[in-house]
C-alpha positions in Angstrom: 9.4 -14.3 -5.5 10.0 -11.0 -3.8 9.8 -8.1 -6.1 11.4 -4.6 -5.5 8.8 -1.8 -4.7 8.7 0.9 -7.5 9.1 4.2 -5.6 7.6 7.7 -6.3 8.6 9.3 -9.6 8.2 6.1 -11.7 5.8 6.9 -14.6 4.0 3.3 -13.9 2.7 4.7 -10.6 0.7 7.5 -12.4 -0.6 5.4 -15.4 -4.2 3.8 -15.4 -3.6 -0.1 -15.5 -4.8 -2.4 -17.9 -7.3 -5.2 -17.4 -5.9 -8.8 -17.3 -7.2 -11.1 -19.9 -7.8 -14.7 -18.5 -4.9 -17.0 -19.6 -2.6 -14.1 -20.6 -0.4 -14.6 -17.4 0.0 -16.8 -14.4 -2.2 -14.8 -12.1 -2.1 -17.2 -9.2 1.6 -16.9 -9.1 1.7 -13.2 -9.5 -0.7 -13.0 -6.6 1.4 -15.4 -4.4 4.5 -13.1 -5.4 2.6 -10.0 -4.5 1.7 -11.3 -1.2 5.2 -12.5 -0.5 6.6 -9.0 -1.5 3.9 -7.0 0.6 4.7 -9.2 3.6 8.4 -8.8 3.2 7.8 -5.0 3.2 5.4 -5.2 6.1 2.6 -3.8 4.1 -1.1 -4.5 4.2 -1.8 -3.8 0.5 0.1 -3.9 -2.7 -1.0 -3.0 -6.2 0.7 -4.4 -9.3 2.0 -1.0 -10.7 4.1 -0.9 -7.4 6.0 -3.8 -8.7 6.3 -2.3 -12.1 3.3 -4.0 -13.7 0.7 -2.0 -15.2 -2.2 -4.5 -14.7 -5.3 -4.1 -12.7 -4.6 -6.3 -9.7 -4.0 -5.6 -5.9 -3.7 -7.8 -2.7 -4.7 -6.7 0.7 -4.1 -8.3 4.1 -5.7 -6.8 6.9 -5.3 -9.7 9.3 -2.1 -8.0 10.6 -4.0 -5.2 12.0 -4.8 -7.0 15.3 -6.2 -3.9 16.9 -8.9 -3.4 14.1 -12.1 -5.3 14.8 -13.4 -7.4 12.0 -10.1 -7.9 10.1 -9.8 -11.6 10.8 -9.9 -13.5 7.3 -9.5 -10.1 5.3 -6.7 -11.3 3.0 -7.8 -11.1 -0.6 -6.6 -10.6 -4.4 -8.6 -8.2 -6.5 -8.2 -8.8 -10.3 -9.9 -6.2 -12.8 -11.8 -4.6 -9.9 -14.4 -1.9 -10.4 -15.7 0.3 -7.5 -19.4 0.6 -8.1 -20.2 3.2 -5.6 -18.5 4.8 -2.5 -20.8 6.3 0.2 -20.9 7.2 3.8 -19.2 10.0 5.9 -15.8 10.6 5.0 -13.2 10.1 7.7 -9.5 11.0 8.3 -6.8 8.5 8.7 -3.1 8.8 8.4 -2.1 6.7 5.4 1.2 5.7 4.2 2.5 3.7 1.0 5.3 1.4 0.3 6.2 3.4 -2.8 6.5 6.6 -0.7 8.7 5.5 2.1 8.9 7.6 5.2 5.9 10.0 4.4 2.5 9.5 6.0 -0.5 12.1 5.8 -3.9 12.3 6.9 -6.2 11.4 3.9 -10.1 11.7 4.0 -12.1 8.9 2.4 -15.7 7.7 2.2 -16.3 5.0 4.8 -18.1 2.4 2.5 -17.9 1.1 -0.9 -19.3 -1.8 -3.2 -16.9 -3.4 -5.5 -17.0 -5.9 -8.2 -13.9 -8.0 -8.8 -12.5 -11.4 -9.9 -10.4 -13.5 -7.5 -7.0 -15.0 -8.6 -9.1 -17.9 -9.9 -11.2 -15.6 -12.1 -14.4 -16.1 -10.1 -16.5 -12.9 -10.0 -17.4 -11.2 -6.7 -19.6 -8.3 -5.6 -19.0 -7.2 -2.1 -19.5 -4.2 0.2 -16.8 -3.0 2.7 -16.6 -0.5 5.3 -14.2 1.3 7.7 -10.6 0.1 7.5 -11.3 -2.5 4.9 -12.9 0.0 2.6 -9.9 2.3 3.2 -7.3 -0.3 2.4 -9.3 -1.2 -0.8 -9.7 2.4 -1.9 -6.0 3.1 -1.5 -5.0 0.1 -3.6 -7.6 0.7 -6.1 -6.3 4.3 -6.5 -3.0 2.7 -7.5 -4.5 0.8 -10.5 -6.1 4.2 -11.5 -2.7 5.9 -11.4 -3.4 7.8 -8.2 -1.2 8.2 -5.3 -2.3 9.4 -1.8 -0.2 12.4 -2.1 -2.5 13.5 -4.8 -5.2 14.3 -2.2 -3.0 16.7 -0.6 -3.4 20.3 -0.5 -1.2 22.4 -2.8 0.5 23.8 0.5 1.2 20.4 1.8 2.5 19.2 -1.5 5.0 22.0 -1.6 6.2 21.1 1.9 6.8 17.6 0.8 8.3 18.3 -2.7 12.0 17.9 -1.5 11.3 14.6 0.3 9.3 13.3 -2.7 12.3 14.2 -4.9 14.6 12.6 -2.6 12.5 9.3 -2.7 12.7 9.4 -6.4 16.5 9.4 -6.3 16.6 6.7 -3.7 17.5 8.9 -0.8 15.0 7.3 1.6 14.8 4.8 4.3 13.1 1.6 3.5 13.8 -1.9 5.0 12.9 -3.7 1.8 14.3 -3.4 -1.8 13.1 -0.6 -3.9 13.3 0.0 -7.7 14.2 3.7 -8.6 12.1 5.5 -11.3 13.2 5.0 -15.0 15.0 8.0 -16.4 
């Protein structure tokens, strides 16, 4: 099932998400739906709050980044993740977000992380990631913490984007996927 993507301005995007209790929902189906929704929107990551569900779950698929070395097989679901540490030199990259269509900005992030998470079968994993894998995870992890990439921008940059962000929250944006406007 393809969900509409919740856009900027909806309170669910700024709320810290709740842990998922095993057996409380069909996590495997939700993960499958999230992958389908993300692929339909040509994304490389999608967090549950972006489809209106305030739970600690996100999916990533870096396999579509053919130019990035080491991305083969990087397609995962992260349930109740916890970043244990972030390290390494911060590096800049221009990020975008399915919930903020049409806006891309350079964001600085640490180059490495270690994360503990459950997969869609509730099997626990602890892994380290670096480079683009770490960046994708950090971006999606921020979503379940109620943080958007625009929160990292300077006050000056936020003022410049204020009008565009307001338009997105009113549905005045170009997205080639179904969006869901903020609840009033």
